[in-house]
N, CA and C atoms as a LAMMPS dump frame, in Angstrom:
ITEM: TIMESTEP
0
ITEM: NUMBER OF ATOMS
594
ITEM: BOX BOUNDS ff ff ff
-5.0000000000000000e+02 5.0000000000000000e+02
-5.0000000000000000e+02 5.0000000000000000e+02
-5.0000000000000000e+02 5.0000000000000000e+02
ITEM: ATOMS id mol type element x y z
1 1 1 N -448.687 373.123 -302.347
2 1 2 C -449.35 373.85 -302.733
3 1 3 C -449.175 373.904 -304.586
4 2 1 N -450.071 373.799 -305.508
5 2 2 C -449.77 373.819 -306.611
6 2 3 C -449.291 375.501 -307.312
7 3 1 N -448.121 375.391 -307.774
8 3 2 C -447.687 376.708 -308.947
9 3 3 C -448.417 376.88 -309.628
10 4 1 N -448.853 378.206 -309.824
11 4 2 C -449.845 379 -310.736
12 4 3 C -448.767 379.375 -312.5
13 5 1 N -449.331 378.951 -313.162
14 5 2 C -448.712 379.779 -314.436
15 5 3 C -449.049 380.71 -315.018
16 6 1 N -448.127 381.182 -315.211
17 6 2 C -448.654 382.922 -315.793
18 6 3 C -448.344 382.95 -316.867
19 7 1 N -449.177 383.396 -317.548
20 7 2 C -449.155 383.893 -318.907
21 7 3 C -449.535 385.305 -318.97
22 8 1 N -448.543 385.697 -319.86
23 8 2 C -448.133 387.234 -320.64
24 8 3 C -449.101 386.841 -321.79
25 9 1 N -449.552 388.173 -322.11
26 9 2 C -450.461 388.177 -323.375
27 9 3 C -450.035 389.199 -323.82
28 10 1 N -449.338 389.713 -324.97
29 10 2 C -449.104 390.659 -325.192
30 10 3 C -449.911 390.946 -326.945
31 11 1 N -449.155 392.042 -327.638
32 11 2 C -449.658 392.272 -329.399
33 11 3 C -449.272 393.991 -329.215
34 12 1 N -449.095 394.282 -330.758
35 12 2 C -449.191 395.792 -330.73
36 12 3 C -450.316 396.32 -330.824
37 13 1 N -449.939 397.694 -330.909
38 13 2 C -451.112 398.636 -330.668
39 13 3 C -452.397 398.539 -331.816
40 14 1 N -453.428 398.26 -331.263
41 14 2 C -454.4 397.869 -332.375
42 14 3 C -454.902 396.18 -332.349
43 15 1 N -453.919 395.392 -331.647
44 15 2 C -454.216 393.963 -332.344
45 15 3 C -455.138 393.568 -331.794
46 16 1 N -455.894 393.726 -330.605
47 16 2 C -457.291 393.547 -330.154
48 16 3 C -456.922 392.478 -329.111
49 17 1 N -455.655 392.697 -328.32
50 17 2 C -455.066 391.444 -327.479
51 17 3 C -455.906 392.277 -325.937
52 18 1 N -456.949 393.738 -326.081
53 18 2 C -457.694 393.748 -324.44
54 18 3 C -459.044 393.063 -324.947
55 19 1 N -458.983 392.883 -326.055
56 19 2 C -460.624 392.303 -326.232
57 19 3 C -460.372 390.677 -326.221
58 20 1 N -459.239 389.739 -326.676
59 20 2 C -458.782 388.925 -326.045
60 20 3 C -458.978 388.454 -324.547
61 21 1 N -458.828 389.228 -324.336
62 21 2 C -458.397 389.401 -322.478
63 21 3 C -459.713 388.833 -321.707
64 22 1 N -461.053 390.149 -322.537
65 22 2 C -461.959 390.421 -321.825
66 22 3 C -462.997 388.634 -322.37
67 23 1 N -462.489 387.709 -323.848
68 23 2 C -462.923 386.637 -323.497
69 23 3 C -461.984 385.658 -322.622
70 24 1 N -461.257 385.743 -322.758
71 24 2 C -460.471 384.499 -320.998
72 24 3 C -461.649 385.098 -319.896
73 25 1 N -461.916 386.523 -319.495
74 25 2 C -462.134 386.743 -318.304
75 25 3 C -463.686 385.989 -318.106
76 26 1 N -464.471 386.185 -319.379
77 26 2 C -465.71 385.912 -319.571
78 26 3 C -465.941 384.167 -319.451
79 27 1 N -464.959 383.386 -319.944
80 27 2 C -464.49 381.877 -319.65
81 27 3 C -464.136 381.986 -317.995
82 28 1 N -463.955 382.661 -317.187
83 28 2 C -463.399 382.378 -315.749
84 28 3 C -462.097 382.641 -315.237
85 29 1 N -461.505 382.967 -315.968
86 29 2 C -460.026 382.868 -315.852
87 29 3 C -459.369 384.405 -315.453
88 30 1 N -458.748 384.493 -314.312
89 30 2 C -458.55 385.655 -313.812
90 30 3 C -457.546 386.603 -314.246
91 31 1 N -457.391 387.924 -315.297
92 31 2 C -456.622 388.634 -316.177
93 31 3 C -456.556 390.171 -315.333
94 32 1 N -454.937 390.017 -315.509
95 32 2 C -454.279 391.249 -314.657
96 32 3 C -453.697 392.109 -315.839
97 33 1 N -454.52 393.74 -315.957
98 33 2 C -454.627 394.444 -316.945
99 33 3 C -453.45 395.617 -316.535
100 34 1 N -452.202 395.727 -317.082
101 34 2 C -451.127 396.086 -316.81
102 34 3 C -451.35 397.56 -317.259
103 35 1 N -451.676 398.039 -318.22
104 35 2 C -452.07 399.169 -318.724
105 35 3 C -453.099 400.056 -317.942
106 36 1 N -453.74 399.481 -317.455
107 36 2 C -454.944 400.124 -316.48
108 36 3 C -454.554 400.087 -315.128
109 37 1 N -453.609 399.03 -314.915
110 37 2 C -452.754 399.315 -313.383
111 37 3 C -451.803 400.182 -313.576
112 38 1 N -451.069 400.333 -314.788
113 38 2 C -450.38 401.771 -314.824
114 38 3 C -451.023 403.101 -314.371
115 39 1 N -452.147 403.504 -315.494
116 39 2 C -453.133 404.57 -315.268
117 39 3 C -453.706 404.705 -313.598
118 40 1 N -453.579 403.251 -312.986
119 40 2 C -454.342 403.624 -311.141
120 40 3 C -453.151 403.971 -310.539
121 41 1 N -451.903 403.785 -310.59
122 41 2 C -450.522 404.031 -309.867
123 41 3 C -450.008 405.479 -310.339
124 42 1 N -450.48 405.941 -311.441
125 42 2 C -449.671 407.065 -312.334
126 42 3 C -451.101 407.984 -311.537
127 43 1 N -451.875 407.831 -311.263
128 43 2 C -452.919 408.999 -310.32
129 43 3 C -452.519 408.657 -308.823
130 44 1 N -452.319 407.665 -308.457
131 44 2 C -452.572 407.289 -306.887
132 44 3 C -451.394 407.196 -305.979
133 45 1 N -450.551 406.737 -306.698
134 45 2 C -449.406 406.017 -306.446
135 45 3 C -448.234 407.546 -305.731
136 46 1 N -448.391 407.993 -304.124
137 46 2 C -447.996 409.159 -304.483
138 46 3 C -446.429 408.96 -304.575
139 47 1 N -445.255 408.255 -304.307
140 47 2 C -443.963 408.322 -304.85
141 47 3 C -443.595 408.466 -306.108
142 48 1 N -444.993 407.126 -306.678
143 48 2 C -444.534 407.272 -308.458
144 48 3 C -444.77 408.9 -308.836
145 49 1 N -445.685 409.316 -308.527
146 49 2 C -446.27 411.068 -308.57
147 49 3 C -445.36 411.729 -308.399
148 50 1 N -444.699 411.392 -307.285
149 50 2 C -443.933 412.633 -307.548
150 50 3 C -442.722 412.372 -308.051
151 51 1 N -442.24 411.135 -308.473
152 51 2 C -440.852 411.304 -309.075
153 51 3 C -441.502 411.353 -311.16
154 52 1 N -442.465 411.091 -311.236
155 52 2 C -442.947 411.561 -312.367
156 52 3 C -442.701 413.199 -312.743
157 53 1 N -443.529 414.259 -311.667
158 53 2 C -443.228 415.551 -311.229
159 53 3 C -442.029 415.933 -311.423
160 54 1 N -440.607 415.064 -310.846
161 54 2 C -439.334 414.846 -310.933
162 54 3 C -438.956 415.235 -312.144
163 55 1 N -439.314 414.559 -312.915
164 55 2 C -439.148 414.065 -314.426
165 55 3 C -439.68 415.074 -315.677
166 56 1 N -441.057 415.321 -315.257
167 56 2 C -441.716 416.044 -316.591
168 56 3 C -442.192 417.534 -315.874
169 57 1 N -442.048 417.822 -314.868
170 57 2 C -442.233 419.162 -314.627
171 57 3 C -443.231 419.029 -313.565
172 58 1 N -444.406 420.196 -313.02
173 58 2 C -445.701 420.088 -312.577
174 58 3 C -446.669 420.479 -313.204
175 59 1 N -446.51 420.352 -314.616
176 59 2 C -447.941 420.589 -315.635
177 59 3 C -447.886 418.587 -315.815
178 60 1 N -447.311 417.734 -315.081
179 60 2 C -447.128 416.54 -315.7
180 60 3 C -449.026 416.205 -314.512
181 61 1 N -448.842 416.962 -313.966
182 61 2 C -450.351 416.503 -313.423
183 61 3 C -452.052 417.81 -313.582
184 62 1 N -453.052 417.442 -313.723
185 62 2 C -454.054 418.299 -313.703
186 62 3 C -454.132 419.449 -312.459
187 63 1 N -455.041 419.962 -312.161
188 63 2 C -455.786 420.475 -311.348
189 63 3 C -456.451 419.604 -310.066
190 64 1 N -456.978 418.95 -311.01
191 64 2 C -457.63 417.456 -310.296
192 64 3 C -457.093 416.157 -310.206
193 65 1 N -455.666 416.021 -310.344
194 65 2 C -454.815 415.261 -310.273
195 65 3 C -454.509 414.237 -310.668
196 66 1 N -455.367 414.248 -312.225
197 66 2 C -454.967 413.453 -312.656
198 66 3 C -453.68 413.742 -313.966
199 67 1 N -453.571 412.545 -314.361
200 67 2 C -452.082 412.895 -315.23
201 67 3 C -452.473 414.004 -316.653
202 68 1 N -451.549 414.281 -316.555
203 68 2 C -451.444 415.143 -317.939
204 68 3 C -450.605 414.522 -319.125
205 69 1 N -452.001 413.963 -320.028
206 69 2 C -451.713 412.903 -320.924
207 69 3 C -450.943 413.636 -322.062
208 70 1 N -451.547 415.106 -322.351
209 70 2 C -450.956 415.384 -323.505
210 70 3 C -450.124 415.946 -323.293
211 71 1 N -449.457 416.808 -322.136
212 71 2 C -448.161 416.921 -321.782
213 71 3 C -447.271 415.676 -322.021
214 72 1 N -447.416 414.85 -321.144
215 72 2 C -446.141 413.753 -320.91
216 72 3 C -445.816 413.167 -322.396
217 73 1 N -447.254 413.144 -323.579
218 73 2 C -447.437 412.03 -324.419
219 73 3 C -446.208 412.907 -325.351
220 74 1 N -447.038 414.401 -325.431
221 74 2 C -445.251 415.515 -326.397
222 74 3 C -444.101 415.319 -326.073
223 75 1 N -444.016 414.478 -324.809
224 75 2 C -442.452 414.866 -324.253
225 75 3 C -442.254 413.463 -324.903
226 76 1 N -442.641 412.263 -324.353
227 76 2 C -442.44 410.929 -324.494
228 76 3 C -442.036 410.71 -326.16
229 77 1 N -442.879 411.107 -326.915
230 77 2 C -442.931 410.415 -328.22
231 77 3 C -442.092 410.732 -329.142
232 78 1 N -441.219 412.388 -328.633
233 78 2 C -440.496 412.84 -329.065
234 78 3 C -438.706 412.486 -328.799
235 79 1 N -438.922 412.032 -327.403
236 79 2 C -437.577 411.588 -326.475
237 79 3 C -437.676 409.967 -325.791
238 80 1 N -436.957 409.394 -326.239
239 80 2 C -436.594 408.001 -326.039
240 80 3 C -436.164 407.708 -324.838
241 81 1 N -435.489 408.329 -324.29
242 81 2 C -434.932 408.229 -323.029
243 81 3 C -435.566 408.559 -321.591
244 82 1 N -436.802 410.094 -322.428
245 82 2 C -437.565 410.254 -321.398
246 82 3 C -438.645 409.336 -321.208
247 83 1 N -438.827 408.289 -322.345
248 83 2 C -439.805 407.256 -322.209
249 83 3 C -438.911 406.307 -321.528
250 84 1 N -438.125 405.823 -321.488
251 84 2 C -437.467 404.731 -320.768
252 84 3 C -437.322 404.936 -319.31
253 85 1 N -436.897 405.865 -318.674
254 85 2 C -436.721 406.683 -318.021
255 85 3 C -438.513 406.9 -317.052
256 86 1 N -439.498 407.102 -317.652
257 86 2 C -440.878 406.322 -317.409
258 86 3 C -441.102 405.539 -316.665
259 87 1 N -440.599 404.752 -317.959
260 87 2 C -440.97 403.124 -317.702
261 87 3 C -439.982 402.508 -316.14
262 88 1 N -439.183 402.534 -316.543
263 88 2 C -438.637 403.064 -315.05
264 88 3 C -439.232 403.218 -313.737
265 89 1 N -440.426 403.999 -313.473
266 89 2 C -440.58 404.627 -313.004
267 89 3 C -442.03 403.346 -312.55
268 90 1 N -442.583 403.795 -313.65
269 90 2 C -443.859 403.267 -313.558
270 90 3 C -443.57 401.167 -313.486
271 91 1 N -443.148 400.667 -314.32
272 91 2 C -442.908 399.121 -314.521
273 91 3 C -442.753 398.681 -313.811
274 92 1 N -441.724 399.184 -312.209
275 92 2 C -441.441 397.711 -311.392
276 92 3 C -442.935 397.585 -310.046
277 93 1 N -443.221 399.533 -310.071
278 93 2 C -444.392 399.576 -309.283
279 93 3 C -445.815 398.855 -309.592
280 94 1 N -445.964 398.604 -311.245
281 94 2 C -446.958 397.43 -311.523
282 94 3 C -446.505 396.063 -311.648
283 95 1 N -445.23 395.985 -311.753
284 95 2 C -444.806 394.32 -311.513
285 95 3 C -444.846 394.215 -309.873
286 96 1 N -444.957 394.445 -308.995
287 96 2 C -445.416 394.312 -307.476
288 96 3 C -446.478 394.569 -307.298
289 97 1 N -447.588 395.58 -307.999
290 97 2 C -449.356 395.481 -308.083
291 97 3 C -449.366 393.526 -309.038
292 98 1 N -448.728 393.633 -310.003
293 98 2 C -449.685 391.973 -310.367
294 98 3 C -448.884 391.011 -309.583
295 99 1 N -447.7 390.878 -308.96
296 99 2 C -447.311 389.962 -307.979
297 99 3 C -447.925 390.022 -307.109
298 100 1 N -448.852 390.674 -306.233
299 100 2 C -449.644 390.743 -305.063
300 100 3 C -450.92 390.192 -305.608
301 101 1 N -451.529 390.391 -306.974
302 101 2 C -452.336 390.149 -307.174
303 101 3 C -452.306 388.586 -307.039
304 102 1 N -451.702 387.92 -308.307
305 102 2 C -451.059 387.073 -308.442
306 102 3 C -451.692 386.101 -307.326
307 103 1 N -450.309 386.219 -306.135
308 103 2 C -450.904 385.638 -304.769
309 103 3 C -452.111 385.408 -304.386
310 104 1 N -453.317 386.787 -304.442
311 104 2 C -454.93 386.298 -304.591
312 104 3 C -455.316 385.231 -304.812
313 105 1 N -455.073 384.922 -306.475
314 105 2 C -455.945 384.345 -306.817
315 105 3 C -455.775 382.743 -306.722
316 106 1 N -456.748 382.071 -306.69
317 106 2 C -456.932 380.775 -306.68
318 106 3 C -456.7 379.628 -307.825
319 107 1 N -457.184 380.456 -309.534
320 107 2 C -457.147 379.764 -310.479
321 107 3 C -455.273 379.481 -310.761
322 108 1 N -455.844 377.739 -311.541
323 108 2 C -454.321 377.279 -311.837
324 108 3 C -453.549 378.638 -312.746
325 109 1 N -454.068 378.911 -313.634
326 109 2 C -453.478 379.845 -314.66
327 109 3 C -454.02 381.011 -314.467
328 110 1 N -453.441 382.245 -314.783
329 110 2 C -453.805 383.539 -314.977
330 110 3 C -452.687 384.375 -315.778
331 111 1 N -453.557 384.806 -315.877
332 111 2 C -452.911 385.836 -317.349
333 111 3 C -452.523 387.479 -317.042
334 112 1 N -451.866 388.056 -318.019
335 112 2 C -451.073 389.4 -317.432
336 112 3 C -451.522 389.948 -318.964
337 113 1 N -451.823 390.963 -319.335
338 113 2 C -452.25 392.11 -320.032
339 113 3 C -450.934 392.803 -320.242
340 114 1 N -449.858 392.85 -321.377
341 114 2 C -448.945 394.047 -321.433
342 114 3 C -448.326 394.338 -322.548
343 115 1 N -448.439 395.615 -323.376
344 115 2 C -448.229 395.79 -324.477
345 115 3 C -446.83 395.568 -324.974
346 116 1 N -445.712 395.954 -323.372
347 116 2 C -444.628 395.707 -324.34
348 116 3 C -443.219 394.92 -323.419
349 117 1 N -444.087 393.71 -323.225
350 117 2 C -443.466 392.349 -322.266
351 117 3 C -442.082 392.2 -323.307
352 118 1 N -441.705 392.287 -324.911
353 118 2 C -440.326 392.15 -325.297
354 118 3 C -439.776 393.42 -325.215
355 119 1 N -440.311 394.451 -325.676
356 119 2 C -439.138 395.486 -325.464
357 119 3 C -438.941 396.006 -324.276
358 120 1 N -439.636 395.16 -322.974
359 120 2 C -438.376 396.046 -321.346
360 120 3 C -437.785 394.58 -321.26
361 121 1 N -438.161 393.829 -321.761
362 121 2 C -437.115 392.11 -321.609
363 121 3 C -438.08 391.218 -320.115
364 122 1 N -439.095 391.983 -320.039
365 122 2 C -439.851 391.31 -318.638
366 122 3 C -440.383 389.942 -319.87
367 123 1 N -440.399 389.687 -320.142
368 123 2 C -441.021 388.446 -320.673
369 123 3 C -440.376 387.495 -320.773
370 124 1 N -438.864 387.131 -319.837
371 124 2 C -438.398 386.136 -319.454
372 124 3 C -439.39 386.078 -317.715
373 125 1 N -439.914 386.847 -317.022
374 125 2 C -441.106 386.708 -315.666
375 125 3 C -441.622 385.942 -316.084
376 126 1 N -442.54 385.258 -317.175
377 126 2 C -443.426 384.544 -318.012
378 126 3 C -443.231 383.341 -317.888
379 127 1 N -444.278 382.041 -317.658
380 127 2 C -444.151 380.713 -317.901
381 127 3 C -444.066 380.589 -319.347
382 128 1 N -445.189 381.421 -320.107
383 128 2 C -445.185 380.994 -321.307
384 128 3 C -446.224 382.555 -321.688
385 129 1 N -446.102 382.424 -323.393
386 129 2 C -446.328 383.918 -323.557
387 129 3 C -447.171 384.089 -325.046
388 130 1 N -448.617 384.693 -324.696
389 130 2 C -449.252 384.586 -326.166
390 130 3 C -449.085 385.626 -326.443
391 131 1 N -449.087 385.735 -328.169
392 131 2 C -448.799 386.946 -328.964
393 131 3 C -450.454 387.263 -329.35
394 132 1 N -450.298 388.511 -329.426
395 132 2 C -452.078 388.592 -330.785
396 132 3 C -451.705 389.557 -331.658
397 133 1 N -451.976 388.815 -332.691
398 133 2 C -451.347 389.781 -334.247
399 133 3 C -452.513 390.273 -334.918
400 134 1 N -452.372 391.271 -336.086
401 134 2 C -453.671 391.773 -337.197
402 134 3 C -452.64 391.864 -337.935
403 135 1 N -453.186 392.433 -339.059
404 135 2 C -452.087 393.203 -339.913
405 135 3 C -452.459 394.598 -339.939
406 136 1 N -451.259 395.405 -340.04
407 136 2 C -451.072 396.674 -339.821
408 136 3 C -452.433 397.614 -340.736
409 137 1 N -453.222 397.491 -341.203
410 137 2 C -454.022 398.301 -342.176
411 137 3 C -455.191 397.826 -340.843
412 138 1 N -455.285 396.584 -340.893
413 138 2 C -456.703 396.681 -339.302
414 138 3 C -456.535 397.288 -338.273
415 139 1 N -455.695 397.525 -337.586
416 139 2 C -454.487 397.645 -336.289
417 139 3 C -454.744 399.21 -336.722
418 140 1 N -454.621 399.902 -338.157
419 140 2 C -454.858 401.485 -337.899
420 140 3 C -456.283 401.852 -337.995
421 141 1 N -457.211 400.755 -338.765
422 141 2 C -458.522 401.087 -338.482
423 141 3 C -459.19 401.092 -337.201
424 142 1 N -458.791 399.848 -336.399
425 142 2 C -459.32 399.908 -334.856
426 142 3 C -459.133 401.558 -334.4
427 143 1 N -457.375 401.495 -334.561
428 143 2 C -457.434 402.833 -333.448
429 143 3 C -457.681 403.88 -333.996
430 144 1 N -458.096 404.237 -335.426
431 144 2 C -458.396 405.469 -335.84
432 144 3 C -459.713 405.323 -335.142
433 145 1 N -460.559 404.657 -335.165
434 145 2 C -461.913 404.566 -334.687
435 145 3 C -461.948 404.562 -333.049
436 146 1 N -461.017 404.135 -332.451
437 146 2 C -461.035 403.781 -330.914
438 146 3 C -460.704 405.334 -330.297
439 147 1 N -459.311 406.056 -331.302
440 147 2 C -458.723 407.129 -330.829
441 147 3 C -458.853 408.315 -331.454
442 148 1 N -459.891 408.111 -332.432
443 148 2 C -460.036 409.422 -333.31
444 148 3 C -458.959 410.321 -333.78
445 149 1 N -457.727 409.63 -333.853
446 149 2 C -456.005 409.588 -334.429
447 149 3 C -455.467 409.652 -335.536
448 150 1 N -455.034 410.541 -335.831
449 150 2 C -454.671 410.602 -337.548
450 150 3 C -453.711 408.852 -337.823
451 151 1 N -453.701 408.69 -338.897
452 151 2 C -452.728 407.92 -339.429
453 151 3 C -451.027 407.808 -338.993
454 152 1 N -450.787 409.863 -338.975
455 152 2 C -449.735 409.351 -338.864
456 152 3 C -449.113 409.463 -337.439
457 153 1 N -449.829 409.889 -336.093
458 153 2 C -450.065 409.974 -335.37
459 153 3 C -449.752 408.524 -334.699
460 154 1 N -450.555 407.774 -334.915
461 154 2 C -450.582 406.135 -334.586
462 154 3 C -449.465 405.428 -334.928
463 155 1 N -448.948 406.025 -336.116
464 155 2 C -447.457 405.368 -337.12
465 155 3 C -446.777 406.05 -336.101
466 156 1 N -446.099 406.881 -335.427
467 156 2 C -445.279 407.086 -334.121
468 156 3 C -445.441 406.622 -333.26
469 157 1 N -446.412 405.791 -332.753
470 157 2 C -446.919 404.883 -331.833
471 157 3 C -446.527 403.481 -331.532
472 158 1 N -446.656 403.217 -333.306
473 158 2 C -446.482 401.765 -333.331
474 158 3 C -444.416 401.912 -333.921
475 159 1 N -444.039 402.877 -333.914
476 159 2 C -442.621 402.546 -334.026
477 159 3 C -442.16 402.652 -332.729
478 160 1 N -442.444 402.868 -331.689
479 160 2 C -441.771 402.445 -330.31
480 160 3 C -442.175 401.202 -329.724
481 161 1 N -442.981 400.313 -330.602
482 161 2 C -443.26 399.115 -330.387
483 161 3 C -442.462 397.949 -331.33
484 162 1 N -441.955 396.85 -330.77
485 162 2 C -441.381 395.979 -331.998
486 162 3 C -442.461 395.631 -332.759
487 163 1 N -441.699 395.05 -334.021
488 163 2 C -443.057 394.851 -335.191
489 163 3 C -442.901 393.184 -334.3
490 164 1 N -444.492 392.735 -335.203
491 164 2 C -445.282 391.691 -334.725
492 164 3 C -444.254 390.5 -335.232
493 165 1 N -442.993 390.733 -336.458
494 165 2 C -442.203 389.525 -336.695
495 165 3 C -441.098 389.33 -335.178
496 166 1 N -440.609 390.419 -334.912
497 166 2 C -439.639 390.434 -333.887
498 166 3 C -440.124 389.714 -332.98
499 167 1 N -441.455 389.906 -332.302
500 167 2 C -441.669 388.995 -331.233
501 167 3 C -442.354 387.614 -331.384
502 168 1 N -442.617 387.028 -332.528
503 168 2 C -443.263 386.17 -333.16
504 168 3 C -442.35 384.89 -332.909
505 169 1 N -440.77 385.002 -332.761
506 169 2 C -439.738 384.356 -332.523
507 169 3 C -439.869 384.346 -331.038
508 170 1 N -440.344 385.018 -330.215
509 170 2 C -440.319 384.943 -328.603
510 170 3 C -441.461 384.53 -328.157
511 171 1 N -442.753 384.183 -328.226
512 171 2 C -443.864 383.935 -327.976
513 171 3 C -444.238 382.279 -328.5
514 172 1 N -444.675 381.844 -327.377
515 172 2 C -445.355 380.589 -326.973
516 172 3 C -446.378 380.245 -328.16
517 173 1 N -447.728 380.997 -328.094
518 173 2 C -449.211 380.649 -328.821
519 173 3 C -448.976 382.426 -329.981
520 174 1 N -449.33 382.327 -330.657
521 174 2 C -449.885 383.181 -331.689
522 174 3 C -451.406 382.911 -331.403
523 175 1 N -452.027 384.609 -331.275
524 175 2 C -453.304 384.252 -331.806
525 175 3 C -453.811 385.264 -333.264
526 176 1 N -454.395 384.793 -334.017
527 176 2 C -454.833 385.634 -335.292
528 176 3 C -455.718 386.48 -335.086
529 177 1 N -455.857 387.732 -334.947
530 177 2 C -457.071 388.509 -334.432
531 177 3 C -457.314 389.264 -336.041
532 178 1 N -457.189 388.845 -337.48
533 178 2 C -457.503 389.814 -338.241
534 178 3 C -458.892 389.912 -338.677
535 179 1 N -460.067 389.568 -338.035
536 179 2 C -461.358 389.624 -338.248
537 179 3 C -461.617 388.867 -339.285
538 180 1 N -461.111 387.571 -339.66
539 180 2 C -461.222 386.557 -340.231
540 180 3 C -461.488 385.534 -339.794
541 181 1 N -460.483 384.793 -338.91
542 181 2 C -460.458 383.19 -338.412
543 181 3 C -460.73 383.774 -336.895
544 182 1 N -461.588 382.751 -336.487
545 182 2 C -462.745 382.689 -335.529
546 182 3 C -461.357 382.64 -334.338
547 183 1 N -461.681 383.778 -333.309
548 183 2 C -461.121 383.727 -332.143
549 183 3 C -461.378 382.526 -331.041
550 184 1 N -462.512 382.317 -330.485
551 184 2 C -462.574 381.783 -329.36
552 184 3 C -462.566 380.177 -329.169
553 185 1 N -462.068 379.378 -330.389
554 185 2 C -461.37 378.05 -331.107
555 185 3 C -460.276 378.172 -330.698
556 186 1 N -459.208 379.291 -331.46
557 186 2 C -457.807 379.988 -331.122
558 186 3 C -457.543 379.828 -329.37
559 187 1 N -458.348 380.582 -329.065
560 187 2 C -457.863 380.447 -327.646
561 187 3 C -458.622 379.345 -326.671
562 188 1 N -459.124 378.619 -327.055
563 188 2 C -460.004 377.26 -326.377
564 188 3 C -458.423 377.057 -326.916
565 189 1 N -457.942 376.28 -327.825
566 189 2 C -456.863 375.348 -328.254
567 189 3 C -455.912 376.036 -327.583
568 190 1 N -455.478 376.973 -327.036
569 190 2 C -454.204 377.465 -326.483
570 190 3 C -454.692 377.21 -324.776
571 191 1 N -455.601 376.856 -324.237
572 191 2 C -456.059 376.759 -323.088
573 191 3 C -455.944 375.574 -322.698
574 192 1 N -456.57 374.431 -323.674
575 192 2 C -455.848 373.258 -323.688
576 192 3 C -454.399 372.823 -323.639
577 193 1 N -453.71 373.468 -324.425
578 193 2 C -452.235 373.527 -324.469
579 193 3 C -451.777 373.954 -322.871
580 194 1 N -452.033 374.648 -322.647
581 194 2 C -451.201 375.892 -321.465
582 194 3 C -451.691 374.391 -319.971
583 195 1 N -453.188 373.791 -320.068
584 195 2 C -452.91 372.98 -319.094
585 195 3 C -452.739 371.561 -318.933
586 196 1 N -451.87 371.178 -320.365
587 196 2 C -450.933 370.487 -320.294
588 196 3 C -449.757 370.87 -320.089
589 197 1 N -449.434 372.01 -320.136
590 197 2 C -447.888 372.443 -319.637
591 197 3 C -447.866 372.999 -318.09
592 198 1 N -449.175 372.6 -317.704
593 198 2 C -448.793 372.994 -315.687
594 198 3 C -448.446 371.921 -315.39
């Protein structure tokens, strides 16, 4: 049985890592979206839901069963300890889901998009890591357009993540997504190198 090459894709908020992952999917590569899976788990995993309620209270979920994002974000962004505790609930469940998903794939290379690979120390679980970068001004514009959020709110979110400079040291590949350099040639070059490393 051929061992799969497990590749993490990360980048700060607004870097465009999700877009890079969509390009990879269009190329036929399997991509696991950790943030999307985390949302699914928060809404559907009974054990996780109960742990979230125990931590944040009954207002953590709306009447329709969906997560109360406003309530959670208000508590998390002002309390690093609560953020850490929430991550300790959600991340292990996401990792289990990723492992099960990986086992079902037939591709020799699988990709996992995750925002905080380095911050949580899970970068050690990957064979290779791709970092998607972009200048701060571009990230801010992208997030403003996407989330209709204030600069102040976006910068608060950015502070919870490592800087690109910190991440560069641990990444195997860098994709420059500054809206100037073409993405596809960069991705193709990385795919070629990954195939050599299998």
